[in-house]
C-alpha positions in Angstrom: 82.4 148.6 85.1 80.3 146.7 87.7 79.1 144.3 85.0 82.7 143.3 84.2 83.5 142.7 87.9 80.3 140.5 88.1 81.2 138.5 85.0 84.7 137.8 86.4 83.1 136.1 89.4 81.6 133.4 87.0 85.0 131.9 86.6 87.7 131.0 89.1 91.1 132.7 88.7 92.4 129.5 87.1 89.5 129.3 84.7 90.0 133.0 83.7 93.6 132.3 82.9 92.6 129.3 80.9 90.1 131.5 78.9 92.6 134.3 78.3 95.2 131.7 77.2 92.7 130.1 74.8 91.6 133.5 73.4 95.2 134.6 72.8 96.0 131.2 71.2 93.1 131.4 68.8 93.9 135.0 67.9 97.5 133.9 67.1 96.9 130.6 65.1 94.0 128.4 64.5 94.3 124.8 65.6 91.7 122.3 64.5 91.2 118.7 65.5 92.7 116.5 62.8 90.5 116.7 59.6 87.9 118.9 61.2 88.9 122.0 59.3 87.9 120.5 56.0 84.7 118.9 57.5 83.6 122.3 58.8 84.6 124.1 55.6 82.5 121.7 53.5 79.5 122.2 55.8 79.8 126.0 55.6 79.9 125.7 51.8 76.9 123.3 51.8 75.0 125.7 54.0 76.0 128.5 51.7 77.6 130.4 54.5 80.9 130.6 52.5 82.0 129.9 49.0 85.7 130.3 49.4 88.7 128.3 50.6 89.9 127.1 54.0 92.0 130.3 54.1 88.9 132.4 53.5 87.0 130.5 56.3 89.9 130.9 58.7 90.1 134.6 57.8 86.4 135.0 58.9 87.3 133.3 62.2 90.4 135.6 62.7 88.3 138.7 61.9 85.8 137.8 64.6 88.2 136.7 67.4 90.7 139.5 66.8 88.0 142.3 67.0 88.4 143.6 70.5 84.8 144.9 70.5 83.2 141.5 69.9 81.5 139.6 72.7 82.8 136.6 74.5 80.6 133.9 76.1 81.2 130.8 78.2 79.5 127.6 77.3 79.5 124.7 79.9 78.9 121.4 78.3 78.7 118.7 80.9 81.5 120.3 82.9 83.7 121.1 80.0 84.1 124.8 79.3 84.0 126.1 75.7 84.3 129.7 74.7 82.5 131.7 72.0 83.1 135.0 70.3 80.2 136.6 68.6 80.8 139.1 65.7 80.0 140.1 62.2 81.9 138.8 59.2 80.9 138.0 55.6 77.7 140.1 56.0 76.4 137.9 58.8 76.7 137.6 62.5 78.8 134.6 63.3 79.8 132.7 66.4 83.3 131.1 66.8 83.4 128.3 69.4 86.7 127.0 70.8 88.0 125.2 73.8 91.0 125.0 76.0 94.2 126.1 74.3 92.2 127.8 71.6 91.3 124.4 69.9 88.7 125.2 67.3 85.3 123.5 67.6 83.2 125.4 65.0 82.4 128.7 63.4 79.1 129.5 61.7 76.3 132.1 61.4 73.3 130.9 63.3 69.9 131.9 61.8 69.0 133.6 65.1 72.1 134.0 67.1 70.3 135.4 70.2 68.0 132.3 70.3 70.9 130.0 69.7 72.9 131.4 72.6 70.0 131.5 75.0 68.7 128.0 74.2 72.1 126.5 74.8 72.8 128.5 78.0 75.8 130.5 76.8 76.9 133.0 79.5 78.0 136.5 78.6 81.5 137.3 79.9 82.4 140.6 78.2 84.1 142.1 75.2 87.3 140.6 73.9 89.3 143.6 75.1 87.8 143.3 78.6 88.7 139.6 78.8 92.2 140.2 77.8 92.5 142.8 80.6 91.8 140.1 83.2 95.4 138.9 83.2 96.8 142.5 83.3 94.7 143.1 86.5 95.9 139.8 88.0 99.5 140.8 87.4 99.3 144.2 89.0 
């Protein structure tokens, strides 16, 4: 429990609300930048991460972000916060990266996910279920 309290201190109250809103939004409906859904799908096919349709790709993403046991990270890119959920889908460990409002950035299975996260400075925040509890605590 102490680890959860410590990770909450990484973000301000406003930033925590922004994260929870983004996580809820992406769990509800995927939103891509115009045309980026097809660009990312084609890349996943080219990389042989997927062979299916956009619906299949989006189902992989939903399976990851909706699994309350999966892990959430913060990624700060030049002052802009992005969020990532790490989990297994399609027999690989994937990372789903999204921004404010749940806007999709990308989803893919890095060759070495631990190295990928560490090299880019992703910060562990907690499990999906713990993150979603943040607003419940704030409202009590």
